[in-house]
C-alpha positions as CSV (number, residue, x, y, z in Angstrom):
1,M,0.0,0.0,0.0
2,N,1.3,3.4,-0.9
3,A,1.1,6.1,1.7
4,T,0.9,9.6,0.4
5,F,2.7,12.6,1.8
6,W,0.5,15.6,2.3
7,V,1.6,19.2,2.9
8,P,-1.2,21.7,3.6
9,G,-1.8,23.8,0.5
10,V,0.4,21.7,-1.8
11,A,-1.2,19.3,-4.2
12,M,0.9,16.3,-5.1
13,A,0.8,13.4,-7.5
14,I,2.4,10.0,-7.3
15,L,4.9,9.5,-10.1
16,L,6.4,6.1,-11.1
17,H,9.8,5.3,-12.6
18,G,10.5,1.7,-13.8
19,T,14.1,0.7,-13.5
20,T,16.4,-1.8,-11.8
21,L,16.6,-2.2,-8.0
22,H,20.2,-1.0,-7.9
23,R,19.3,2.2,-9.8
24,A,16.1,2.7,-7.8
25,E,18.1,2.6,-4.5
26,R,20.6,5.1,-5.9
27,I,17.9,7.5,-7.2
28,K,16.0,7.2,-3.9
29,T,19.1,8.2,-1.9
30,H,20.7,10.8,-4.3
31,G,17.9,11.9,-6.6
32,P,17.8,11.8,-10.4
33,D,21.2,12.1,-11.9
34,P,21.5,13.9,-15.2
35,D,25.1,12.8,-15.5
36,F,24.3,9.1,-15.2
37,I,25.7,7.0,-18.0
38,E,24.6,3.3,-18.4
39,P,27.3,0.6,-17.9
40,G,28.9,0.1,-21.3
41,G,28.9,3.7,-22.2
42,G,26.6,6.1,-24.0
43,T,25.5,9.6,-23.4
44,R,24.5,11.4,-20.2
45,A,20.9,10.7,-19.1
46,T,20.0,14.5,-19.2
47,E,16.4,13.6,-18.2
48,F,14.3,11.6,-15.8
49,S,11.2,10.0,-17.2
50,T,8.2,9.1,-15.1
51,C,4.5,8.5,-15.4
52,L,1.4,9.2,-13.4
53,E,0.5,6.3,-11.1
54,S,-3.0,6.4,-12.5
55,G,-1.8,6.2,-16.2
56,P,-2.5,6.0,-19.0
57,F,0.6,4.3,-20.1
58,P,1.2,5.0,-23.8
59,L,4.9,3.9,-23.6
60,G,4.1,0.8,-21.5
61,T,3.5,0.3,-17.8
62,P,6.3,1.0,-15.3
63,E,6.4,-2.7,-14.6
64,E,7.0,-3.6,-18.3
65,Y,9.8,-0.9,-18.5
66,A,11.4,-2.2,-15.3
67,R,11.4,-5.8,-16.6
68,R,13.0,-4.7,-19.9
69,K,15.6,-2.6,-18.1
70,A,16.4,-5.5,-15.7
71,A,16.8,-7.9,-18.6
72,G,19.3,-5.6,-20.2
73,F,21.3,-5.2,-16.9
74,P,20.9,-8.6,-15.1
75,N,23.5,-7.7,-12.4
76,E,21.4,-4.8,-11.1
77,G,19.1,-6.6,-8.7
78,G,16.1,-7.2,-10.9
79,P,13.2,-4.9,-11.8
80,A,11.9,-2.3,-9.4
81,I,9.7,0.8,-9.5
82,L,10.5,4.1,-7.8
83,A,7.3,5.8,-6.6
84,G,7.4,9.3,-5.4
85,D,5.0,12.0,-4.3
86,V,5.9,15.1,-6.4
87,P,4.3,18.5,-5.9
88,D,2.1,19.6,-8.8
89,D,4.0,22.8,-9.3
90,I,7.2,20.8,-10.0
91,I,5.3,18.5,-12.3
92,A,4.0,21.5,-14.2
93,L,7.6,22.5,-15.1
94,A,8.1,19.2,-16.9
95,V,4.8,19.0,-18.7
96,D,5.0,19.6,-22.5
97,E,1.5,20.0,-23.9
98,V,2.8,19.4,-27.4
99,Y,4.8,16.2,-27.0
100,F,3.7,14.7,-23.7
101,P,0.6,16.4,-22.4
102,L,-0.3,15.3,-18.8
103,S,-3.4,13.6,-20.2
104,Q,-1.1,11.0,-21.7
105,G,0.3,10.2,-18.3
106,V,4.0,10.8,-19.1
107,V,6.0,13.3,-17.1
108,Q,9.6,13.8,-18.4
109,F,11.8,16.1,-16.3
110,D,14.5,17.5,-18.7
111,E,17.3,19.8,-18.0
112,G,15.8,23.3,-18.2
113,A,12.3,21.9,-17.8
114,G,11.8,20.8,-14.2
115,L,14.8,18.5,-13.6
116,E,16.8,21.0,-11.6
117,E,13.8,21.9,-9.5
118,L,13.0,18.2,-8.9
119,R,16.5,17.6,-7.7
120,V,16.3,20.5,-5.3
121,V,13.1,19.2,-3.6
122,W,14.0,15.5,-3.9
123,P,15.3,15.3,-0.3
124,T,12.0,16.5,1.0
125,L,9.8,14.0,-1.0
126,T,8.4,10.7,0.1
127,V,9.9,8.1,-2.2
128,H,9.4,4.3,-2.0
129,I,10.8,1.4,-3.9
130,R,8.2,-1.2,-5.1
131,S,8.9,-4.7,-6.1
132,V,7.9,-5.9,-9.5
């Protein structure tokens, strides 16, 4: 069961991020890392993709994404979902009504579009790791 964090006067939504257990633990402790590079190389993450707990899920469910990520990185503890209560005003910074309107359920925090603000408030958020 997911407990919600409530601050008087601040509306919040539960956002989910499918990943591996190792990455979920790291993000929970340190927040989203725009400088993260997957093992084996590649480019910086530069963004943190999430979805509304209530959906819809046009890119697949967080569970499906977590299973795919865990299959690609079998030494990272298996699939997991990071669930966090994020203030609506922070979510609003990430919403792009052209590419990913909130009605589609996707909330992508990009550099210059909510990621920095999310990282600032991260230590104050209630964040849980869910098993898949």
